[in-house]
C-alpha positions as CSV (number, residue, x, y, z in Angstrom):
1,P,0.0,0.0,0.0
2,A,2.8,2.4,0.8
3,T,4.4,1.8,-2.6
4,A,1.0,2.3,-4.3
5,A,0.6,5.6,-2.5
6,V,4.0,6.7,-3.6
7,I,3.2,5.7,-7.2
8,G,-0.2,7.5,-7.0
9,T,1.4,10.6,-5.7
10,Y,4.1,10.6,-8.4
11,T,1.4,10.0,-11.1
12,H,-0.7,12.8,-9.8
13,A,2.3,15.2,-9.7
14,G,3.2,14.3,-13.3
15,A,-0.4,14.8,-14.5
16,S,-0.5,18.2,-12.6
17,S,2.8,19.2,-14.2
18,R,1.5,18.3,-17.7
19,A,-1.7,20.3,-17.0
20,G,0.5,23.3,-16.0
21,Y,2.6,23.1,-19.2
22,L,-0.5,22.7,-21.4
23,A,-2.0,25.8,-19.8
24,A,1.3,27.7,-20.3
25,T,1.4,26.6,-24.0
26,G,-2.1,28.1,-24.5
27,T,-1.0,31.2,-22.8
28,V,2.0,31.5,-25.1
29,A,-0.2,31.2,-28.2
30,I,-2.7,33.8,-27.0
31,W,0.0,36.2,-25.9
32,T,1.7,35.9,-29.3
33,G,-1.6,37.0,-30.9
34,F,-1.8,39.8,-28.2
35,I,1.5,41.3,-29.4
36,L,0.5,41.2,-33.1
37,I,-3.1,42.3,-32.6
38,S,-2.1,45.1,-30.2
39,R,0.3,46.5,-32.7
40,L,-2.3,46.3,-35.4
41,G,-4.6,48.3,-33.2
42,G,-1.7,50.7,-32.4
43,K,-1.3,51.4,-36.1
44,S,-5.0,52.3,-36.5
45,A,-6.9,55.4,-35.4
46,L,-7.7,53.8,-32.1
47,T,-6.0,55.2,-29.0
48,G,-4.6,52.8,-26.4
49,F,-7.4,53.9,-24.1
50,D,-9.9,52.8,-26.7
51,I,-8.4,49.3,-27.0
52,L,-8.4,48.8,-23.2
53,A,-12.1,50.0,-23.1
54,L,-13.0,47.5,-25.9
55,R,-11.1,44.7,-24.0
56,L,-12.6,45.3,-20.6
57,G,-16.1,46.1,-21.9
58,T,-16.3,43.0,-24.1
59,A,-14.9,40.7,-21.4
60,A,-17.1,42.1,-18.7
61,L,-20.2,41.9,-20.8
62,L,-19.5,38.3,-21.9
63,L,-18.8,37.2,-18.3
64,L,-21.9,38.9,-16.9
65,L,-24.1,37.2,-19.5
66,C,-22.5,33.8,-19.6
67,A,-20.7,33.2,-16.3
68,A,-21.9,32.7,-12.7
69,K,-22.0,35.8,-10.5
70,V,-18.9,36.9,-8.6
71,P,-19.4,36.0,-4.9
72,A,-20.7,38.9,-2.8
73,E,-17.7,38.7,-0.4
74,A,-15.3,39.2,-3.3
75,W,-16.4,42.8,-3.8
76,A,-15.1,43.7,-0.3
77,N,-11.7,42.1,-0.8
78,K,-9.1,44.8,-1.1
79,R,-6.6,42.4,-2.6
80,L,-8.9,41.6,-5.5
81,W,-9.4,45.3,-6.2
82,G,-5.7,45.8,-6.1
83,L,-5.1,43.0,-8.6
84,A,-7.9,44.4,-10.9
85,G,-6.2,47.8,-10.8
86,I,-2.7,46.3,-11.5
87,G,-3.4,43.5,-14.0
88,G,-6.8,44.6,-15.3
89,V,-6.3,48.3,-15.8
90,G,-2.7,49.3,-15.2
91,F,-1.1,46.8,-17.5
92,G,-3.5,47.4,-20.4
93,M,-3.2,51.2,-20.2
94,L,0.6,51.1,-20.3
95,A,0.9,48.4,-23.0
96,Y,-1.7,49.5,-25.4
97,S,-0.5,53.1,-25.2
98,G,3.0,52.0,-25.8
99,F,2.1,50.0,-28.9
100,K,1.0,53.2,-30.6
101,S,4.6,54.1,-31.3
102,I,6.7,50.9,-31.2
103,P,6.9,47.9,-33.5
104,A,5.7,44.4,-32.4
105,A,9.3,43.2,-32.0
106,H,9.9,45.9,-29.3
107,G,6.8,44.8,-27.4
108,A,7.7,41.2,-27.7
109,I,11.1,41.8,-26.3
110,L,10.1,44.2,-23.5
111,I,7.0,42.3,-22.2
112,P,7.4,38.5,-22.5
113,G,11.2,38.8,-23.1
114,L,11.9,40.5,-19.8
115,Q,9.3,38.6,-17.7
116,P,11.7,35.8,-16.6
117,F,14.1,38.4,-15.1
118,L,11.4,40.5,-13.5
119,A,9.5,37.5,-12.1
120,A,12.6,35.8,-10.8
121,L,13.7,39.1,-9.2
122,L,10.4,39.6,-7.5
123,S,10.1,36.0,-6.3
124,W,13.6,36.2,-4.9
125,W,12.9,39.5,-3.2
126,L,9.4,38.8,-1.8
127,A,9.6,35.0,-1.2
128,G,13.3,34.3,-1.0
129,E,13.1,31.9,-4.0
130,K,16.7,31.9,-5.2
131,P,17.0,30.7,-8.8
132,S,18.8,27.3,-9.3
133,A,21.9,27.0,-11.4
134,P,20.0,25.6,-14.5
135,R,17.5,28.5,-14.4
136,L,20.4,31.0,-14.1
137,A,21.8,29.5,-17.2
138,G,18.5,29.9,-18.9
139,Y,18.2,33.5,-17.8
140,A,21.7,34.1,-19.2
141,C,20.6,32.7,-22.6
142,I,17.5,34.8,-22.5
143,A,19.6,37.9,-21.7
144,A,21.9,37.1,-24.6
145,G,18.9,36.7,-26.9
146,V,17.3,39.9,-25.8
147,G,20.6,41.7,-26.3
148,L,21.1,40.3,-29.8
149,V,17.7,41.4,-30.9
150,A,18.2,44.8,-29.4
151,V,21.6,45.5,-31.1
152,P,20.2,46.9,-34.4
153,L,17.5,48.8,-32.4
154,L,20.0,50.4,-30.1
155,S,22.3,51.4,-33.0
156,G,19.6,53.1,-34.9
157,H,18.0,56.5,-34.6
158,W,15.2,56.4,-32.1
159,S,12.5,59.1,-32.1
160,S,11.2,60.5,-28.8
161,A,7.9,58.9,-29.5
162,M,9.5,55.5,-29.7
163,L,11.5,56.0,-26.5
164,I,8.3,57.0,-24.7
165,G,6.5,53.9,-26.2
166,D,9.4,51.6,-25.1
167,G,9.2,53.2,-21.6
168,L,5.5,52.6,-21.4
169,V,5.8,49.0,-22.5
170,L,8.7,48.4,-20.1
171,A,6.5,49.7,-17.3
172,A,3.7,47.4,-18.5
173,S,6.1,44.4,-18.2
174,L,7.0,45.3,-14.6
175,T,3.3,45.8,-13.8
176,W,2.5,42.3,-15.2
177,A,5.4,40.7,-13.2
178,V,4.1,42.3,-10.0
179,F,0.6,41.1,-10.8
180,G,1.7,37.5,-11.5
181,T,3.8,37.4,-8.3
182,L,1.0,38.8,-6.1
183,A,-1.6,36.5,-7.7
184,K,0.5,33.5,-6.9
185,R,1.3,34.7,-3.3
186,W,-2.3,35.5,-2.5
187,G,-3.7,32.3,-4.0
188,F,-7.0,33.4,-5.4
189,E,-8.9,30.8,-7.5
190,P,-8.1,31.4,-11.1
191,W,-11.7,31.6,-12.4
192,L,-12.7,34.0,-9.7
193,L,-9.7,36.3,-10.4
194,T,-10.4,36.2,-14.1
195,R,-14.0,37.3,-13.6
196,F,-13.0,40.0,-11.1
197,L,-10.2,41.4,-13.2
198,A,-12.6,41.9,-16.2
199,I,-15.7,43.1,-14.3
200,G,-13.9,44.9,-11.5
201,G,-11.4,46.4,-14.0
202,A,-14.3,47.6,-16.2
203,L,-16.0,49.2,-13.2
204,L,-12.7,51.0,-12.3
205,Y,-11.8,52.1,-15.8
206,L,-14.9,52.6,-18.0
207,P,-16.3,55.6,-16.1
208,V,-12.9,57.4,-16.2
209,Y,-12.5,56.5,-19.9
210,G,-16.0,57.8,-20.8
211,L,-15.6,61.1,-19.0
212,L,-11.9,62.0,-19.3
213,L,-9.8,60.1,-21.8
214,P,-9.3,60.8,-25.5
215,K,-11.0,58.6,-28.0
216,G,-10.7,57.5,-31.6
217,L,-13.5,55.1,-32.0
218,A,-15.4,57.2,-34.6
219,A,-12.4,57.3,-36.9
220,A,-11.7,53.5,-36.9
221,P,-13.3,51.1,-39.4
222,W,-15.9,48.7,-37.9
223,R,-13.7,45.7,-38.8
224,T,-10.9,47.1,-36.6
225,L,-13.3,47.6,-33.7
226,V,-14.7,44.0,-34.0
227,V,-11.2,42.5,-34.2
228,Q,-9.9,44.4,-31.2
229,A,-13.0,43.9,-29.1
230,F,-13.3,40.1,-29.8
231,Y,-9.6,39.2,-29.6
232,Q,-8.6,41.4,-26.7
233,G,-11.9,40.8,-24.8
234,V,-12.0,37.0,-25.2
235,G,-8.3,36.0,-25.7
236,P,-6.0,37.8,-23.3
237,A,-8.8,39.0,-20.9
238,I,-10.5,35.6,-20.4
239,L,-8.9,32.6,-21.9
240,A,-5.3,33.6,-21.4
241,M,-6.0,34.8,-17.9
242,V,-7.5,31.5,-16.9
243,L,-4.7,29.5,-18.5
244,Y,-2.0,31.8,-17.1
245,L,-3.3,31.7,-13.6
246,R,-3.7,28.0,-13.7
247,A,-0.1,27.6,-15.0
248,V,1.2,29.9,-12.3
249,S,-0.7,28.0,-9.6
250,I,1.0,24.7,-10.7
251,L,4.4,25.8,-12.1
252,G,5.1,29.1,-10.3
253,P,5.4,32.6,-11.8
254,A,9.2,32.3,-12.6
255,R,8.8,29.1,-14.6
256,V,5.7,30.3,-16.5
257,S,7.4,33.6,-17.3
258,A,10.4,31.7,-18.7
259,L,8.0,29.8,-21.0
260,L,6.5,33.2,-22.1
261,A,10.0,34.1,-23.3
262,L,9.0,32.0,-26.4
263,V,6.5,34.7,-27.4
264,P,9.2,36.9,-28.9
265,V,10.2,34.0,-31.1
266,L,6.7,33.5,-32.5
267,A,5.8,37.1,-32.6
268,G,9.1,38.0,-34.3
269,L,8.6,35.4,-37.0
270,L,4.9,36.1,-37.6
271,A,5.4,39.9,-37.7
272,V,7.4,39.4,-40.9
273,P,4.4,38.4,-43.1
274,L,1.7,40.0,-41.0
275,L,3.2,43.4,-40.1
276,D,6.0,43.7,-42.7
277,E,8.7,43.7,-40.0
278,P,12.1,42.6,-41.2
279,L,13.7,39.3,-40.0
280,T,17.4,40.2,-39.7
281,A,20.4,38.0,-38.7
282,W,20.5,39.7,-35.3
283,L,16.8,38.9,-34.8
284,A,17.1,35.3,-35.9
285,A,20.1,34.7,-33.5
286,G,18.3,36.4,-30.7
287,L,15.2,34.3,-31.2
288,L,17.2,31.1,-31.0
289,A,19.0,32.2,-27.8
290,V,15.7,33.2,-26.2
291,S,14.2,29.8,-27.2
292,L,17.1,27.9,-25.6
293,G,16.9,30.1,-22.5
294,A,13.2,29.5,-22.1
295,F,13.7,25.8,-22.3
296,L,16.5,25.7,-19.7
297,A,14.7,28.1,-17.3
298,S,11.4,26.3,-17.5
299,R,12.8,22.8,-16.8
300,P,12.0,21.4,-13.4
301,T,14.9,21.2,-11.0
302,P,15.9,17.7,-9.7
303,A,14.5,18.5,-6.3
304,A,11.1,19.3,-7.8
305,A,11.1,16.4,-10.3
């Protein structure tokens, strides 16, 4: 019986680990689309504030119509409101505003590309989770990859608008790392947090957007509005949030963030045909290095295996 219990525990752990990696893979796919679709929205007449309003409005409406009600006690939870402000509103405002003036490659590098470093740093600082040697090697490869991709960008002539956009997206990346770390630490059930981020975020943001923020909805084609509302409101706001939070609950924020380092690879390659962005030798080398780093950093340590 003792042997059977050990085998059962091992099997359950393996199944749980597989579920975590499957959830992380879905997150990678949706976040790759997030980079590309967000940049498409940034190139349109829509403001970053418009895109966030479409995201939160669509997600909140769908959840209110199709999902169970948020428990009454959740509305009095200050931590949930804090996460809604950080992950539901703060991240979106910074990221979508930044994508107005930077290409998809910049966003892919600065958001998912830097997540492993930021998440590991926060986990080390807040929880004392010191990275293992294999993960440090993975982070080094990711750093090298990000550096290789950034070489031609750093050597070019940057406009003030691009610098501001990069700053906004970098702030968005830090905001998301803080959100992921706090969500893991506070341990909210993923589906509850997903619903609260969308609905609570909409309650926080939409009144301010409607009264105070600039808008470009009237100047955008209806197809652009539909694409942004549907993809942003269903993909990143609901599906990716559920998958991301489940992956984080199983694998931890540092490991999931390392897997998200694959997003620059996919976004960089897909941006060539979809957004007419060039695939240079520097970019190709950087994408390979980031891929290797993500693999090394996301592997379980012997103690956790």
